[in-house]
DSSP file (Angstrom, degrees, kcal/mol; ACC not computed):
  #  RESIDUE AA STRUCTURE BP1 BP2  ACC     N-H-->O    O-->H-N    N-H-->O    O-->H-N    TCO  KAPPA ALPHA  PHI   PSI    X-CA   Y-CA   Z-CA
    1    1 A M              0   0    0      0, 0.0     2,-0.4     0, 0.0     0, 0.0   0.000 360.0 360.0 360.0 127.0  -29.4   27.9   -2.3
    2    2 A E        -     0   0    0      2,-0.0     2,-0.5     0, 0.0     0, 0.0  -0.790 360.0-148.8 -95.6 133.4  -29.9   24.2   -2.9
    3    3 A I        -     0   0    0     -2,-0.4     2,-0.8     3,-0.0     3,-0.1  -0.880   1.2-151.0-105.5 129.3  -27.0   21.8   -2.0
    4    4 A N    >>  -     0   0    0     -2,-0.5     3,-1.4     1,-0.2     4,-0.8  -0.878   2.6-160.0-100.0 109.7  -26.5   18.6   -4.0
    5    5 A I  H >> S+     0   0    0     -2,-0.8     4,-2.6     1,-0.3     3,-1.1   0.856  88.6  62.8 -56.5 -38.6  -24.9   16.1   -1.7
    6    6 A D  H 34 S+     0   0    0      1,-0.3    -1,-0.3     2,-0.2     5,-0.1   0.761 100.5  53.5 -62.8 -24.0  -23.7   14.0   -4.7
    7    7 A E  H <4 S+     0   0    0     -3,-1.4    -1,-0.3     1,-0.1    -2,-0.2   0.730 115.4  39.3 -80.2 -22.4  -21.5   17.0   -5.8
    8    8 A L  H << S+     0   0    0     -3,-1.1     2,-0.3    -4,-0.8    -2,-0.2   0.787 121.2  30.8 -95.4 -32.5  -19.9   17.2   -2.3
    9    9 A F  S  < S-     0   0    0     -4,-2.6     2,-0.8     2,-0.0    -1,-0.2  -0.919  71.2-123.2-131.0 150.9  -19.4   13.5   -1.4
   10   10 A E        -     0   0    0     -2,-0.3     2,-0.5    -3,-0.1    -4,-0.1  -0.863  32.3-150.0 -90.1 115.6  -18.9   10.2   -3.1
   11   11 A V        -     0   0    0     -2,-0.8     2,-0.3    -5,-0.1    -5,-0.0  -0.768  19.6-178.3 -91.4 125.9  -21.7    8.1   -2.0
   12   12 A V        -     0   0    0     -2,-0.5     2,-0.5     4,-0.0    -2,-0.0  -0.860  23.8-132.1-123.1 158.2  -20.9    4.4   -1.9
   13   13 A V     >  -     0   0    0     -2,-0.3     4,-2.5     2,-0.0     5,-0.2  -0.947  39.1-111.6-111.1 124.9  -22.8    1.2   -1.1
   14   14 A E  T  4 S+     0   0    0     -2,-0.5    53,-0.1     1,-0.3    52,-0.0  -0.767  85.6  14.7-102.9 150.3  -21.2   -1.2    1.4
   15   15 A P  T  > S+     0   0    0      0, 0.0     4,-2.4     0, 0.0    -1,-0.3  -0.988 122.2  60.1 -88.9   3.4  -20.0   -3.9    1.5
   16   16 A E  H  > S+     0   0    0      1,-0.2     4,-2.2     2,-0.2    -2,-0.2   0.883 103.3  52.3 -59.5 -40.6  -19.8   -3.9   -2.4
   17   17 A H  H  X S+     0   0    0     -4,-2.5     4,-2.1     1,-0.2    -1,-0.2   0.951 112.3  43.8 -62.1 -49.1  -17.6   -0.8   -2.5
   18   18 A S  H  > S+     0   0    0      1,-0.2     4,-2.8     2,-0.2    -1,-0.2   0.865 110.4  56.5 -65.8 -34.8  -15.0   -2.2   -0.1
   19   19 A K  H  X S+     0   0    0     -4,-2.4     4,-2.4     2,-0.2    -1,-0.2   0.921 107.5  48.8 -60.4 -43.3  -15.1   -5.6   -1.9
   20   20 A M  H  X S+     0   0    0     -4,-2.2     4,-1.9     2,-0.2    -2,-0.2   0.916 112.2  48.0 -62.0 -44.3  -14.2   -3.9   -5.1
   21   21 A V  H  X S+     0   0    0     -4,-2.1     4,-2.3     2,-0.2    -2,-0.2   0.917 111.4  50.5 -63.7 -43.7  -11.3   -2.1   -3.5
   22   22 A L  H  X S+     0   0    0     -4,-2.8     4,-2.7     1,-0.2    -2,-0.2   0.915 109.2  50.4 -61.8 -43.7  -10.0   -5.2   -1.8
   23   23 A K  H  X S+     0   0    0     -4,-2.4     4,-2.5     1,-0.2    -1,-0.2   0.882 108.9  52.8 -63.2 -36.9  -10.1   -7.2   -5.1
   24   24 A E  H  X S+     0   0    0     -4,-1.9     4,-2.5     2,-0.2    -2,-0.2   0.940 110.5  46.8 -62.6 -46.5   -8.2   -4.3   -6.8
   25   25 A F  H  X S+     0   0    0     -4,-2.3     4,-2.8     1,-0.2     5,-0.3   0.924 112.7  50.1 -60.6 -44.0   -5.5   -4.5   -4.1
   26   26 A E  H  X S+     0   0    0     -4,-2.7     4,-2.0     1,-0.2     5,-0.4   0.910 112.5  46.8 -61.7 -42.2   -5.3   -8.3   -4.4
   27   27 A D  H  < S+     0   0    0     -4,-2.5    -1,-0.2    -5,-0.2    -2,-0.2   0.907 116.0  44.6 -66.5 -41.6   -5.0   -8.1   -8.2
   28   28 A I  H  < S+     0   0    0     -4,-2.5    -2,-0.2    -5,-0.2    -1,-0.2   0.932 127.6  26.1 -68.4 -46.6   -2.3   -5.4   -8.1
   29   29 A Y  H  < S-     0   0    0     -4,-2.8    -2,-0.2    -5,-0.2    -3,-0.2   0.507  93.9-131.0-102.6  -5.7   -0.2   -6.9   -5.3
   30   30 A G     <  +     0   0    0     -4,-2.0     2,-0.4    -5,-0.3    -3,-0.2   0.845  64.2 127.6  62.2  34.2   -1.0  -10.6   -5.6
   31   31 A F        -     0   0    0     -5,-0.4     2,-0.3    -6,-0.3    -1,-0.2  -0.969  62.5-114.8-128.9 141.8   -1.6  -10.9   -1.9
   32   32 A D     >  -     0   0    0     -2,-0.4     4,-2.5    49,-0.3     5,-0.1  -0.551  14.0-145.4 -77.8 130.6   -4.7  -12.3   -0.1
   33   33 A S  H  > S+     0   0    0     -2,-0.3     4,-2.5     2,-0.2     5,-0.2   0.873  98.9  51.3 -65.3 -38.6   -6.7   -9.9    2.0
   34   34 A I  H  > S+     0   0    0      2,-0.2     4,-2.4     1,-0.2    -1,-0.2   0.949 113.1  44.9 -64.2 -48.1   -7.6  -12.4    4.7
   35   35 A E  H  > S+     0   0    0      1,-0.2     4,-2.7     2,-0.2     5,-0.3   0.909 112.2  53.1 -62.3 -42.1   -4.0  -13.4    5.2
   36   36 A L  H  X S+     0   0    0     -4,-2.5     4,-2.6     1,-0.2    -1,-0.2   0.940 110.7  46.4 -57.3 -48.7   -2.9   -9.7    5.1
   37   37 A Y  H  X S+     0   0    0     -4,-2.5     4,-2.5     2,-0.2    -2,-0.2   0.901 112.6  49.6 -64.0 -41.7   -5.4   -8.9    7.9
   38   38 A Q  H  X S+     0   0    0     -4,-2.4     4,-1.2     2,-0.2    -1,-0.2   0.932 113.8  45.2 -63.5 -45.4   -4.4  -11.9   10.0
   39   39 A L  H  <>S+     0   0    0     -4,-2.7     5,-3.0     1,-0.2     6,-0.5   0.893 112.1  52.8 -64.8 -39.4   -0.7  -11.0    9.7
   40   40 A Y  H ><5S+     0   0    0     -4,-2.6     3,-1.5    -5,-0.3    -2,-0.2   0.922 106.7  52.1 -61.2 -45.2   -1.4   -7.4   10.4
   41   41 A N  H 3<5S+     0   0    0     -4,-2.5    -1,-0.2     1,-0.3    -2,-0.2   0.778 110.8  48.5 -63.5 -26.4   -3.3   -8.2   13.6
   42   42 A Q  T 3<5S-     0   0    0     -4,-1.2    -1,-0.3    -3,-0.2    -2,-0.2   0.430 114.9-117.5 -91.5  -0.2   -0.4  -10.3   14.8
   43   43 A G  T < 5S+     0   0    0     -3,-1.5    -3,-0.2    -4,-0.3    -2,-0.1   0.766  80.7 121.9  71.5  25.4    2.1   -7.5   14.0
   44   44 A L      < +     0   0    0     -5,-3.0     2,-0.3    -6,-0.2    -4,-0.2   0.409  64.6  40.1-102.9   1.7    3.8   -9.7   11.5
   45   45 A I        +     0   0    0     -6,-0.5     2,-0.3    -5,-0.1    -2,-0.1  -0.999  54.5 170.5-149.1 149.1    3.4   -7.5    8.4
   46   46 A N    >>  -     0   0    0     -2,-0.3     4,-1.0    -3,-0.0     3,-0.7  -0.868  52.7 -84.1-144.9-178.5    3.6   -3.9    7.4
   47   47 A N  H 3>>S+     0   0    0     -2,-0.3     5,-2.1     1,-0.2     4,-0.7   0.829 122.9  58.7 -62.1 -32.7    3.6   -1.8    4.2
   48   48 A Q  H 345S+     0   0    0      1,-0.2     3,-0.4     2,-0.2    -1,-0.2   0.841  98.8  59.1 -66.9 -31.9    7.4   -2.2    3.7
   49   49 A D  H <45S+     0   0    0     -3,-0.7    -1,-0.2     1,-0.2    -2,-0.2   0.841 114.0  37.2 -64.2 -32.2    7.0   -6.0    3.6
   50   50 A L  H  <5S-     0   0    0     -4,-1.0    -1,-0.2    -3,-0.4    -2,-0.2   0.448 109.2-124.4 -97.1  -2.2    4.7   -5.6    0.6
   51   51 A E  T  <5 +     0   0    0     -4,-0.7     2,-0.3    -3,-0.4    -3,-0.2   0.924  69.2 124.3  55.7  48.4    6.6   -2.7   -0.9
   52   52 A I      < -     0   0    0     -5,-2.1    -1,-0.2    -6,-0.1    -2,-0.1  -0.860  68.0 -86.2-127.6 166.2    3.6   -0.5   -1.0
   53   53 A T     >  -     0   0    0     -2,-0.3     4,-2.5     1,-0.1     5,-0.2  -0.319  32.5-119.8 -70.4 156.4    2.9    2.9    0.5
   54   54 A K  H  > S+     0   0    0      1,-0.2     4,-2.9     2,-0.2     5,-0.2   0.880 115.2  56.2 -61.5 -37.7    1.7    3.3    4.0
   55   55 A K  H  > S+     0   0    0      2,-0.2     4,-2.1     1,-0.2    -1,-0.2   0.921 109.3  44.7 -61.9 -45.0   -1.4    5.0    2.7
   56   56 A E  H  > S+     0   0    0      2,-0.2     4,-2.5     1,-0.2    -2,-0.2   0.913 113.4  51.0 -65.0 -42.6   -2.3    2.1    0.4
   57   57 A F  H  X S+     0   0    0     -4,-2.5     4,-2.3     1,-0.2    -2,-0.2   0.941 112.1  46.1 -60.2 -48.1   -1.5   -0.4    3.2
   58   58 A N  H  X S+     0   0    0     -4,-2.9     4,-2.8     1,-0.2    -1,-0.2   0.875 111.8  52.0 -63.7 -37.5   -3.8    1.4    5.7
   59   59 A S  H  X S+     0   0    0     -4,-2.1     4,-2.9    -5,-0.2     5,-0.2   0.906 108.0  51.9 -64.5 -41.4   -6.5    1.7    3.0
   60   60 A W  H  X S+     0   0    0     -4,-2.5     4,-1.7     2,-0.2    -2,-0.2   0.939 113.5  43.1 -60.2 -49.1   -6.3   -2.0    2.4
   61   61 A I  H  X S+     0   0    0     -4,-2.3     4,-2.2     2,-0.2    -2,-0.2   0.930 114.0  52.2 -62.5 -45.8   -6.7   -2.8    6.1
   62   62 A H  H  X S+     0   0    0     -4,-2.8     4,-2.6     1,-0.2    -2,-0.2   0.923 109.8  47.7 -57.3 -47.8   -9.5   -0.2    6.5
   63   63 A H  H  X S+     0   0    0     -4,-2.9     4,-2.4     1,-0.2    -1,-0.2   0.829 108.9  54.6 -67.9 -30.1  -11.5   -1.6    3.6
   64   64 A F  H  X S+     0   0    0     -4,-1.7     4,-2.3    -5,-0.2    -1,-0.2   0.932 111.0  45.1 -66.0 -44.1  -11.2   -5.1    4.9
   65   65 A V  H  X S+     0   0    0     -4,-2.2     4,-2.9     2,-0.2    -2,-0.2   0.935 114.8  47.8 -63.3 -47.3  -12.6   -4.0    8.3
   66   66 A I  H  X S+     0   0    0     -4,-2.6     4,-1.3     1,-0.2     6,-0.2   0.905 110.7  52.8 -61.1 -42.3  -15.4   -2.0    6.6
   67   67 A F  H  <>S+     0   0    0     -4,-2.4     5,-2.7    -5,-0.2     3,-0.4   0.946 113.9  41.6 -58.0 -50.8  -16.2   -4.9    4.4
   68   68 A K  H ><5S+     0   0    0     -4,-2.3     3,-1.7     1,-0.2    -2,-0.2   0.912 112.1  54.2 -65.1 -43.0  -16.5   -7.3    7.3
   69   69 A E  H 3<5S+     0   0    0     -4,-2.9    -1,-0.2     1,-0.3    -2,-0.2   0.717 106.9  53.2 -66.4 -20.1  -18.4   -4.8    9.5
   70   70 A N  T 3<5S-     0   0    0     -4,-1.3    -1,-0.3    -3,-0.4    -2,-0.2   0.097 129.3 -90.7-104.1  22.1  -21.0   -4.3    6.8
   71   71 A G  T < 5S+     0   0    0     -3,-1.7    -3,-0.2     1,-0.3    -2,-0.1   0.527  73.1 152.7  89.2   7.0  -21.8   -8.0    6.3
   72   72 A G      < -     0   0    0     -5,-2.7    -1,-0.3    -6,-0.2     3,-0.1  -0.436  42.1-133.6 -71.1 144.5  -19.3   -8.9    3.7
   73   73 A D    >   -     0   0    0      1,-0.1     3,-2.6    -2,-0.1     4,-0.2  -0.877   7.1-153.7 -99.1 110.1  -18.0  -12.5    3.5
   74   74 A P  G >  S+     0   0    0      0, 0.0     3,-1.6     0, 0.0   -40,-0.2   0.762  92.1  67.1 -55.5 -25.7  -14.2  -12.5    3.1
   75   75 A W  G >  S+     0   0    0      1,-0.3     3,-0.7     2,-0.1     4,-0.3   0.635  87.5  69.1 -72.3 -11.3  -14.3  -15.9    1.4
   76   76 A E  G <  S+     0   0    0     -3,-2.6    -1,-0.3     1,-0.2    -4,-0.0   0.539  77.4  84.1 -78.3  -6.0  -16.1  -14.2   -1.5
   77   77 A L  G <  S-     0   0    0     -3,-1.6    -1,-0.2    -4,-0.2     3,-0.2   0.443 102.8-118.0 -80.3   1.8  -12.9  -12.4   -2.4
   78   78 A N    <   -     0   0    0     -3,-0.7     2,-2.0     1,-0.2    -2,-0.1   0.991  35.1-161.6  58.8  62.1  -11.5  -15.3   -4.4
   79   79 A N        +     0   0    0     -4,-0.3    -1,-0.2     1,-0.2   -47,-0.1  -0.460  51.2 112.9 -82.6  70.9   -8.6  -15.6   -2.1
   80   80 A N        +     0   0    0     -2,-2.0     2,-0.3    -3,-0.2    -1,-0.2  -0.128  35.8 139.0-131.9  40.3   -6.2  -17.6   -4.2
   81   81 A H        -     0   0    0      2,-0.0     2,-0.5     1,-0.0   -49,-0.3  -0.608  42.4-141.9 -84.5 145.0   -3.4  -15.1   -4.8
   82   82 A I              0   0    0     -2,-0.3    -2,-0.1   -51,-0.1    -1,-0.0  -0.911 360.0 360.0-110.2 132.0    0.2  -16.3   -4.6
   83   83 A R              0   0    0     -2,-0.5    -1,-0.1   -51,-0.0   -52,-0.1   0.459 360.0 360.0 -78.9 360.0    2.9  -14.2   -3.1
């Protein structure tokens, strides 16, 4: 029996995949990913502050970390969203 990995897993290329996810969150919620991450690290923001689900909030933080760890430049995210 031959197993096709593509049928079992979604294969993504980083940091492009996380960049795409971050831009989607920024567009939907009008909030800057860099600012979000900085406030999160200081314990100054949570999902309730942005009125989003905990799952979405955690995904946003997760994708920001993955983006940076894979060589992504946060300044490429077009960080000019207004709250």
